[in-house]
PyMOL Python script that loads the backbone (N, CA, C, O; Angstrom):
from pymol import cmd

cmd.read_pdbstr("""\
ATOM      1  N   MET A   1      50.148  18.176 183.477  1.00  0.00           N
ATOM      2  CA  MET A   1      50.235  19.437 182.799  1.00  0.00           C
ATOM      3  C   MET A   1      49.612  19.243 181.396  1.00  0.00           C
ATOM      4  O   MET A   1      49.838  18.249 180.706  1.00  0.00           O
ATOM      5  N   ILE A   2      48.806  20.274 181.025  1.00  0.00           N
ATOM      6  CA  ILE A   2      48.049  20.386 179.564  1.00  0.00           C
ATOM      7  C   ILE A   2      49.073  20.726 178.585  1.00  0.00           C
ATOM      8  O   ILE A   2      49.761  21.720 178.817  1.00  0.00           O
ATOM      9  N   ARG A   3      49.286  20.021 177.480  1.00  0.00           N
ATOM     10  CA  ARG A   3      50.225  20.371 176.335  1.00  0.00           C
ATOM     11  C   ARG A   3      49.292  21.119 175.383  1.00  0.00           C
ATOM     12  O   ARG A   3      48.276  20.558 174.973  1.00  0.00           O
ATOM     13  N   ARG A   4      49.563  22.216 175.061  1.00  0.00           N
ATOM     14  CA  ARG A   4      48.871  23.022 174.131  1.00  0.00           C
ATOM     15  C   ARG A   4      49.543  23.309 172.829  1.00  0.00           C
ATOM     16  O   ARG A   4      50.684  23.769 172.864  1.00  0.00           O
ATOM     17  N   THR A   5      48.962  23.088 171.693  1.00  0.00           N
ATOM     18  CA  THR A   5      49.481  23.264 170.356  1.00  0.00           C
ATOM     19  C   THR A   5      49.150  24.562 169.790  1.00  0.00           C
ATOM     20  O   THR A   5      48.318  25.268 170.360  1.00  0.00           O
ATOM     21  N   ARG A   6      49.763  24.969 168.646  1.00  0.00           N
ATOM     22  CA  ARG A   6      49.300  26.261 168.101  1.00  0.00           C
ATOM     23  C   ARG A   6      47.890  26.247 167.717  1.00  0.00           C
ATOM     24  O   ARG A   6      47.235  27.288 167.766  1.00  0.00           O
ATOM     25  N   GLU A   7      47.278  24.926 167.265  1.00  0.00           N
ATOM     26  CA  GLU A   7      45.999  24.775 166.844  1.00  0.00           C
ATOM     27  C   GLU A   7      44.975  25.087 168.170  1.00  0.00           C
ATOM     28  O   GLU A   7      43.907  25.696 168.114  1.00  0.00           O
ATOM     29  N   THR A   8      45.553  24.547 169.269  1.00  0.00           N
ATOM     30  CA  THR A   8      44.752  24.692 170.470  1.00  0.00           C
ATOM     31  C   THR A   8      44.621  26.212 170.824  1.00  0.00           C
ATOM     32  O   THR A   8      43.544  26.712 171.148  1.00  0.00           O
ATOM     33  N   TYR A   9      45.817  26.924 170.737  1.00  0.00           N
ATOM     34  CA  TYR A   9      45.716  28.359 170.951  1.00  0.00           C
ATOM     35  C   TYR A   9      44.859  29.084 169.948  1.00  0.00           C
ATOM     36  O   TYR A   9      44.166  30.052 170.258  1.00  0.00           O
ATOM     37  N   ALA A  10      44.927  28.606 168.794  1.00  0.00           N
ATOM     38  CA  ALA A  10      44.068  29.399 167.784  1.00  0.00           C
ATOM     39  C   ALA A  10      42.580  29.162 168.012  1.00  0.00           C
ATOM     40  O   ALA A  10      41.733  30.034 167.815  1.00  0.00           O
ATOM     41  N   PHE A  11      42.315  27.942 168.435  1.00  0.00           N
ATOM     42  CA  PHE A  11      40.896  27.619 168.758  1.00  0.00           C
ATOM     43  C   PHE A  11      40.458  28.417 169.952  1.00  0.00           C
ATOM     44  O   PHE A  11      39.331  28.912 169.932  1.00  0.00           O
ATOM     45  N   ILE A  12      41.277  28.596 171.035  1.00  0.00           N
ATOM     46  CA  ILE A  12      40.910  29.321 172.199  1.00  0.00           C
ATOM     47  C   ILE A  12      40.707  30.769 171.823  1.00  0.00           C
ATOM     48  O   ILE A  12      39.824  31.432 172.367  1.00  0.00           O
ATOM     49  N   GLU A  13      41.553  31.299 170.850  1.00  0.00           N
ATOM     50  CA  GLU A  13      41.476  32.666 170.450  1.00  0.00           C
ATOM     51  C   GLU A  13      40.153  32.782 169.789  1.00  0.00           C
ATOM     52  O   GLU A  13      39.433  33.734 170.090  1.00  0.00           O
ATOM     53  N   ALA A  14      39.754  31.885 168.896  1.00  0.00           N
ATOM     54  CA  ALA A  14      38.571  32.067 168.071  1.00  0.00           C
ATOM     55  C   ALA A  14      37.284  31.702 168.919  1.00  0.00           C
ATOM     56  O   ALA A  14      36.176  32.099 168.561  1.00  0.00           O
ATOM     57  N   HIS A  15      37.458  30.979 169.985  1.00  0.00           N
ATOM     58  CA  HIS A  15      36.265  30.513 170.791  1.00  0.00           C
ATOM     59  C   HIS A  15      36.722  30.620 172.316  1.00  0.00           C
ATOM     60  O   HIS A  15      37.161  29.639 172.915  1.00  0.00           O
ATOM     61  N   PRO A  16      36.598  31.782 172.857  1.00  0.00           N
ATOM     62  CA  PRO A  16      37.012  31.983 174.301  1.00  0.00           C
ATOM     63  C   PRO A  16      36.017  31.224 175.261  1.00  0.00           C
ATOM     64  O   PRO A  16      34.821  31.090 175.003  1.00  0.00           O
ATOM     65  N   GLU A  17      36.618  30.754 176.362  1.00  0.00           N
ATOM     66  CA  GLU A  17      35.829  29.820 177.280  1.00  0.00           C
ATOM     67  C   GLU A  17      34.628  30.672 177.772  1.00  0.00           C
ATOM     68  O   GLU A  17      34.778  31.786 178.273  1.00  0.00           O
ATOM     69  N   PRO A  18      33.374  30.044 177.587  1.00  0.00           N
ATOM     70  CA  PRO A  18      32.040  30.715 177.974  1.00  0.00           C
ATOM     71  C   PRO A  18      32.020  30.827 179.530  1.00  0.00           C
ATOM     72  O   PRO A  18      32.468  29.963 180.283  1.00  0.00           O
ATOM     73  N   SER A  19      31.433  32.027 179.925  1.00  0.00           N
ATOM     74  CA  SER A  19      31.161  32.160 181.299  1.00  0.00           C
ATOM     75  C   SER A  19      29.746  32.290 181.867  1.00  0.00           C
ATOM     76  O   SER A  19      29.458  32.348 183.062  1.00  0.00           O
ATOM     77  N   THR A  20      28.851  32.330 180.756  1.00  0.00           N
ATOM     78  CA  THR A  20      27.382  32.417 181.148  1.00  0.00           C
ATOM     79  C   THR A  20      26.637  31.373 180.308  1.00  0.00           C
ATOM     80  O   THR A  20      27.196  30.916 179.311  1.00  0.00           O
ATOM     81  N   PRO A  21      25.453  30.984 180.641  1.00  0.00           N
ATOM     82  CA  PRO A  21      24.736  30.048 179.807  1.00  0.00           C
ATOM     83  C   PRO A  21      24.459  30.577 178.398  1.00  0.00           C
ATOM     84  O   PRO A  21      24.398  29.797 177.448  1.00  0.00           O
ATOM     85  N   GLU A  22      24.294  31.883 178.257  1.00  0.00           N
ATOM     86  CA  GLU A  22      24.112  32.464 176.869  1.00  0.00           C
ATOM     87  C   GLU A  22      25.432  32.288 176.137  1.00  0.00           C
ATOM     88  O   GLU A  22      25.441  31.911 174.965  1.00  0.00           O
ATOM     89  N   GLU A  23      26.485  32.540 176.771  1.00  0.00           N
ATOM     90  CA  GLU A  23      27.846  32.350 175.955  1.00  0.00           C
ATOM     91  C   GLU A  23      28.068  30.849 175.692  1.00  0.00           C
ATOM     92  O   GLU A  23      28.513  30.467 174.609  1.00  0.00           O
ATOM     93  N   ALA A  24      27.761  30.018 176.668  1.00  0.00           N
ATOM     94  CA  ALA A  24      27.840  28.526 176.379  1.00  0.00           C
ATOM     95  C   ALA A  24      27.105  28.133 175.255  1.00  0.00           C
ATOM     96  O   ALA A  24      27.639  27.435 174.394  1.00  0.00           O
ATOM     97  N   LEU A  25      25.749  28.559 175.147  1.00  0.00           N
ATOM     98  CA  LEU A  25      25.012  28.225 173.891  1.00  0.00           C
ATOM     99  C   LEU A  25      25.559  28.812 172.626  1.00  0.00           C
ATOM    100  O   LEU A  25      25.548  28.144 171.592  1.00  0.00           O
ATOM    101  N   ALA A  26      26.028  30.011 172.658  1.00  0.00           N
ATOM    102  CA  ALA A  26      26.798  30.667 171.454  1.00  0.00           C
ATOM    103  C   ALA A  26      27.971  29.715 171.181  1.00  0.00           C
ATOM    104  O   ALA A  26      28.140  29.323 170.027  1.00  0.00           O
ATOM    105  N   HIS A  27      28.754  29.336 172.119  1.00  0.00           N
ATOM    106  CA  HIS A  27      29.924  28.461 172.006  1.00  0.00           C
ATOM    107  C   HIS A  27      29.640  27.145 171.216  1.00  0.00           C
ATOM    108  O   HIS A  27      30.285  26.786 170.231  1.00  0.00           O
ATOM    109  N   VAL A  28      28.586  26.467 171.776  1.00  0.00           N
ATOM    110  CA  VAL A  28      28.195  25.233 171.115  1.00  0.00           C
ATOM    111  C   VAL A  28      27.920  25.426 169.588  1.00  0.00           C
ATOM    112  O   VAL A  28      28.399  24.686 168.728  1.00  0.00           O
ATOM    113  N   ILE A  29      27.155  26.421 169.350  1.00  0.00           N
ATOM    114  CA  ILE A  29      26.573  26.848 168.070  1.00  0.00           C
ATOM    115  C   ILE A  29      27.797  27.100 167.124  1.00  0.00           C
ATOM    116  O   ILE A  29      27.857  26.580 166.009  1.00  0.00           O
ATOM    117  N   ALA A  30      28.696  27.860 167.586  1.00  0.00           N
ATOM    118  CA  ALA A  30      30.122  28.150 166.865  1.00  0.00           C
ATOM    119  C   ALA A  30      30.871  26.983 166.679  1.00  0.00           C
ATOM    120  O   ALA A  30      31.416  26.787 165.593  1.00  0.00           O
ATOM    121  N   VAL A  31      30.973  26.158 167.628  1.00  0.00           N
ATOM    122  CA  VAL A  31      31.881  24.891 167.496  1.00  0.00           C
ATOM    123  C   VAL A  31      31.247  23.898 166.452  1.00  0.00           C
ATOM    124  O   VAL A  31      31.889  23.249 165.626  1.00  0.00           O
ATOM    125  N   TYR A  32      29.951  23.887 166.617  1.00  0.00           N
ATOM    126  CA  TYR A  32      29.255  22.875 165.754  1.00  0.00           C
ATOM    127  C   TYR A  32      28.431  23.467 164.534  1.00  0.00           C
ATOM    128  O   TYR A  32      27.406  22.945 164.096  1.00  0.00           O
ATOM    129  N   LYS A  33      29.015  24.630 164.044  1.00  0.00           N
ATOM    130  CA  LYS A  33      28.356  25.452 163.139  1.00  0.00           C
ATOM    131  C   LYS A  33      27.981  24.573 161.875  1.00  0.00           C
ATOM    132  O   LYS A  33      26.976  24.886 161.237  1.00  0.00           O
ATOM    133  N   ASP A  34      28.664  23.603 161.529  1.00  0.00           N
ATOM    134  CA  ASP A  34      28.475  22.859 160.246  1.00  0.00           C
ATOM    135  C   ASP A  34      27.512  21.684 160.436  1.00  0.00           C
ATOM    136  O   ASP A  34      27.217  20.966 159.480  1.00  0.00           O
ATOM    137  N   GLU A  35      27.005  21.477 161.699  1.00  0.00           N
ATOM    138  CA  GLU A  35      26.096  20.228 161.935  1.00  0.00           C
ATOM    139  C   GLU A  35      24.702  20.533 161.447  1.00  0.00           C
ATOM    140  O   GLU A  35      24.216  21.664 161.449  1.00  0.00           O
ATOM    141  N   ASP A  36      24.077  19.407 161.015  1.00  0.00           N
ATOM    142  CA  ASP A  36      22.837  19.476 160.479  1.00  0.00           C
ATOM    143  C   ASP A  36      21.774  19.795 161.569  1.00  0.00           C
ATOM    144  O   ASP A  36      21.894  19.261 162.672  1.00  0.00           O
ATOM    145  N   ASP A  37      20.771  20.614 161.324  1.00  0.00           N
ATOM    146  CA  ASP A  37      19.747  20.891 162.302  1.00  0.00           C
ATOM    147  C   ASP A  37      19.196  19.726 163.025  1.00  0.00           C
ATOM    148  O   ASP A  37      18.826  19.804 164.197  1.00  0.00           O
ATOM    149  N   GLY A  38      19.142  18.616 162.299  1.00  0.00           N
ATOM    150  CA  GLY A  38      18.476  17.403 162.960  1.00  0.00           C
ATOM    151  C   GLY A  38      19.323  16.700 163.908  1.00  0.00           C
ATOM    152  O   GLY A  38      18.781  15.807 164.558  1.00  0.00           O
ATOM    153  N   ARG A  39      20.568  16.943 164.107  1.00  0.00           N
ATOM    154  CA  ARG A  39      21.431  16.235 164.995  1.00  0.00           C
ATOM    155  C   ARG A  39      21.015  16.417 166.469  1.00  0.00           C
ATOM    156  O   ARG A  39      20.876  17.526 166.983  1.00  0.00           O
ATOM    157  N   LEU A  40      20.839  15.314 167.075  1.00  0.00           N
ATOM    158  CA  LEU A  40      20.500  15.421 168.459  1.00  0.00           C
ATOM    159  C   LEU A  40      21.727  15.871 169.395  1.00  0.00           C
ATOM    160  O   LEU A  40      22.706  15.129 169.476  1.00  0.00           O
ATOM    161  N   MET A  41      21.683  16.975 170.040  1.00  0.00           N
ATOM    162  CA  MET A  41      22.814  17.425 170.835  1.00  0.00           C
ATOM    163  C   MET A  41      22.647  17.079 172.318  1.00  0.00           C
ATOM    164  O   MET A  41      23.653  16.829 172.981  1.00  0.00           O
ATOM    165  N   VAL A  42      21.547  17.055 172.818  1.00  0.00           N
ATOM    166  CA  VAL A  42      21.319  16.891 174.232  1.00  0.00           C
ATOM    167  C   VAL A  42      20.249  15.767 174.242  1.00  0.00           C
ATOM    168  O   VAL A  42      19.108  16.046 173.875  1.00  0.00           O
ATOM    169  N   GLN A  43      20.531  14.634 174.604  1.00  0.00           N
ATOM    170  CA  GLN A  43      19.513  13.502 174.730  1.00  0.00           C
ATOM    171  C   GLN A  43      18.869  13.569 176.065  1.00  0.00           C
ATOM    172  O   GLN A  43      19.538  13.727 177.086  1.00  0.00           O
ATOM    173  N   ALA A  44      17.607  13.453 176.070  1.00  0.00           N
ATOM    174  CA  ALA A  44      16.896  13.371 177.405  1.00  0.00           C
ATOM    175  C   ALA A  44      16.383  12.023 177.666  1.00  0.00           C
ATOM    176  O   ALA A  44      16.465  11.518 178.785  1.00  0.00           O
ATOM    177  N   THR A  45      15.804  11.369 176.561  1.00  0.00           N
ATOM    178  CA  THR A  45      15.292   9.929 176.800  1.00  0.00           C
ATOM    179  C   THR A  45      15.753   9.063 175.660  1.00  0.00           C
ATOM    180  O   THR A  45      16.250   9.605 174.673  1.00  0.00           O
ATOM    181  N   HIS A  46      15.634   7.856 175.720  1.00  0.00           N
ATOM    182  CA  HIS A  46      15.880   6.932 174.516  1.00  0.00           C
ATOM    183  C   HIS A  46      15.113   5.565 174.922  1.00  0.00           C
ATOM    184  O   HIS A  46      15.244   4.981 175.998  1.00  0.00           O
ATOM    185  N   ASN A  47      14.296   5.181 173.854  1.00  0.00           N
ATOM    186  CA  ASN A  47      13.481   3.910 173.996  1.00  0.00           C
ATOM    187  C   ASN A  47      12.328   4.074 174.948  1.00  0.00           C
ATOM    188  O   ASN A  47      11.683   3.075 175.265  1.00  0.00           O
ATOM    189  N   ILE A  48      12.007   5.310 175.449  1.00  0.00           N
ATOM    190  CA  ILE A  48      10.889   5.374 176.315  1.00  0.00           C
ATOM    191  C   ILE A  48       9.473   5.380 175.466  1.00  0.00           C
ATOM    192  O   ILE A  48       8.471   4.753 175.810  1.00  0.00           O
ATOM    193  N   TYR A  49       9.571   6.120 174.418  1.00  0.00           N
ATOM    194  CA  TYR A  49       8.441   6.339 173.619  1.00  0.00           C
ATOM    195  C   TYR A  49       8.288   5.252 172.479  1.00  0.00           C
ATOM    196  O   TYR A  49       7.279   5.196 171.776  1.00  0.00           O
ATOM    197  N   GLY A  50       9.278   4.462 172.360  1.00  0.00           N
ATOM    198  CA  GLY A  50       9.203   3.473 171.369  1.00  0.00           C
ATOM    199  C   GLY A  50      10.730   2.984 170.988  1.00  0.00           C
ATOM    200  O   GLY A  50      11.668   3.685 171.368  1.00  0.00           O
ATOM    201  N   ASP A  51      10.935   1.989 170.367  1.00  0.00           N
ATOM    202  CA  ASP A  51      12.190   1.349 170.129  1.00  0.00           C
ATOM    203  C   ASP A  51      12.982   2.421 169.156  1.00  0.00           C
ATOM    204  O   ASP A  51      12.573   2.782 168.053  1.00  0.00           O
ATOM    205  N   GLY A  52      14.058   2.803 169.719  1.00  0.00           N
ATOM    206  CA  GLY A  52      14.916   3.690 168.854  1.00  0.00           C
ATOM    207  C   GLY A  52      14.534   5.232 168.926  1.00  0.00           C
ATOM    208  O   GLY A  52      15.229   6.074 168.357  1.00  0.00           O
ATOM    209  N   VAL A  53      13.444   5.547 169.623  1.00  0.00           N
ATOM    210  CA  VAL A  53      12.945   6.977 169.774  1.00  0.00           C
ATOM    211  C   VAL A  53      13.746   7.602 170.791  1.00  0.00           C
ATOM    212  O   VAL A  53      13.914   7.067 171.887  1.00  0.00           O
ATOM    213  N   SER A  54      14.261   8.740 170.470  1.00  0.00           N
ATOM    214  CA  SER A  54      15.141   9.680 171.398  1.00  0.00           C
ATOM    215  C   SER A  54      14.431  11.009 171.540  1.00  0.00           C
ATOM    216  O   SER A  54      13.940  11.491 170.519  1.00  0.00           O
ATOM    217  N   THR A  55      14.328  11.611 172.607  1.00  0.00           N
ATOM    218  CA  THR A  55      13.849  12.879 172.735  1.00  0.00           C
ATOM    219  C   THR A  55      15.066  13.856 173.333  1.00  0.00           C
ATOM    220  O   THR A  55      15.987  13.336 173.963  1.00  0.00           O
ATOM    221  N   GLY A  56      15.032  15.068 173.140  1.00  0.00           N
ATOM    222  CA  GLY A  56      16.043  16.047 173.511  1.00  0.00           C
ATOM    223  C   GLY A  56      16.021  17.237 172.771  1.00  0.00           C
ATOM    224  O   GLY A  56      14.965  17.685 172.324  1.00  0.00           O
ATOM    225  N   LEU A  57      17.251  17.856 172.584  1.00  0.00           N
ATOM    226  CA  LEU A  57      17.378  19.102 171.839  1.00  0.00           C
ATOM    227  C   LEU A  57      18.371  18.859 170.613  1.00  0.00           C
ATOM    228  O   LEU A  57      19.502  18.394 170.754  1.00  0.00           O
ATOM    229  N   THR A  58      17.824  19.221 169.429  1.00  0.00           N
ATOM    230  CA  THR A  58      18.503  19.078 168.283  1.00  0.00           C
ATOM    231  C   THR A  58      19.509  20.384 168.002  1.00  0.00           C
ATOM    232  O   THR A  58      19.446  21.367 168.741  1.00  0.00           O
ATOM    233  N   MET A  59      20.259  20.333 167.096  1.00  0.00           N
ATOM    234  CA  MET A  59      21.036  21.542 166.773  1.00  0.00           C
ATOM    235  C   MET A  59      20.167  22.671 166.281  1.00  0.00           C
ATOM    236  O   MET A  59      20.436  23.848 166.520  1.00  0.00           O
ATOM    237  N   GLY A  60      19.080  22.265 165.562  1.00  0.00           N
ATOM    238  CA  GLY A  60      18.260  23.270 165.125  1.00  0.00           C
ATOM    239  C   GLY A  60      17.425  23.964 166.326  1.00  0.00           C
ATOM    240  O   GLY A  60      17.102  25.152 166.329  1.00  0.00           O
ATOM    241  N   ASP A  61      17.142  23.073 167.299  1.00  0.00           N
ATOM    242  CA  ASP A  61      16.434  23.636 168.524  1.00  0.00           C
ATOM    243  C   ASP A  61      17.468  24.667 169.249  1.00  0.00           C
ATOM    244  O   ASP A  61      17.024  25.729 169.686  1.00  0.00           O
ATOM    245  N   LEU A  62      18.669  24.386 169.358  1.00  0.00           N
ATOM    246  CA  LEU A  62      19.585  25.185 169.974  1.00  0.00           C
ATOM    247  C   LEU A  62      19.779  26.575 169.185  1.00  0.00           C
ATOM    248  O   LEU A  62      19.873  27.674 169.733  1.00  0.00           O
ATOM    249  N   ARG A  63      19.817  26.350 167.915  1.00  0.00           N
ATOM    250  CA  ARG A  63      19.895  27.601 167.016  1.00  0.00           C
ATOM    251  C   ARG A  63      18.676  28.437 167.264  1.00  0.00           C
ATOM    252  O   ARG A  63      18.742  29.663 167.353  1.00  0.00           O
ATOM    253  N   ALA A  64      17.594  27.775 167.372  1.00  0.00           N
ATOM    254  CA  ALA A  64      16.243  28.735 167.447  1.00  0.00           C
ATOM    255  C   ALA A  64      16.201  29.311 168.907  1.00  0.00           C
ATOM    256  O   ALA A  64      15.706  30.428 169.059  1.00  0.00           O
ATOM    257  N   LEU A  65      16.642  28.688 169.890  1.00  0.00           N
ATOM    258  CA  LEU A  65      16.813  29.226 171.233  1.00  0.00           C
ATOM    259  C   LEU A  65      17.833  30.502 171.219  1.00  0.00           C
ATOM    260  O   LEU A  65      17.598  31.558 171.807  1.00  0.00           O
ATOM    261  N   ALA A  66      18.905  30.253 170.518  1.00  0.00           N
ATOM    262  CA  ALA A  66      19.818  31.311 170.532  1.00  0.00           C
ATOM    263  C   ALA A  66      19.333  32.537 169.728  1.00  0.00           C
ATOM    264  O   ALA A  66      19.641  33.676 170.081  1.00  0.00           O
ATOM    265  N   ALA A  67      18.577  32.293 168.651  1.00  0.00           N
ATOM    266  CA  ALA A  67      17.977  33.423 167.908  1.00  0.00           C
ATOM    267  C   ALA A  67      16.928  34.252 168.728  1.00  0.00           C
ATOM    268  O   ALA A  67      16.681  35.426 168.454  1.00  0.00           O
ATOM    269  N   ARG A  68      16.339  33.580 169.732  1.00  0.00           N
ATOM    270  CA  ARG A  68      15.417  34.346 170.555  1.00  0.00           C
ATOM    271  C   ARG A  68      16.126  35.153 171.608  1.00  0.00           C
ATOM    272  O   ARG A  68      15.517  36.034 172.214  1.00  0.00           O
ATOM    273  N   LEU A  69      17.483  34.865 171.866  1.00  0.00           N
ATOM    274  CA  LEU A  69      18.168  35.568 172.820  1.00  0.00           C
ATOM    275  C   LEU A  69      18.793  36.864 172.230  1.00  0.00           C
ATOM    276  O   LEU A  69      19.147  37.789 172.962  1.00  0.00           O
ATOM    277  N   THR A  70      18.916  36.895 170.859  1.00  0.00           N
ATOM    278  CA  THR A  70      19.493  38.142 170.139  1.00  0.00           C
ATOM    279  C   THR A  70      18.468  39.125 169.799  1.00  0.00           C
ATOM    280  O   THR A  70      18.780  40.168 169.223  1.00  0.00           O
TER     281      THR A  70
END
""", "prot")
cmd.dss("prot")
cmd.show_as("cartoon", "prot")
cmd.util.cbc("prot")
cmd.orient("prot")
């Protein structure tokens, strides 16, 4: 059984469970609204293009994609 607190219910009220890819993207942006644009959110590769080099989508990339949907 899942034990929910008042904080959990407040979070659910503020951020309903997404049911479409667009809602999921908006959900990620809302939950991580204070994150820096440079934070890597979805990592595709690591150390393929050089030591310590990662590719993927940053928070800024996700914000730019969301802006195109609106």
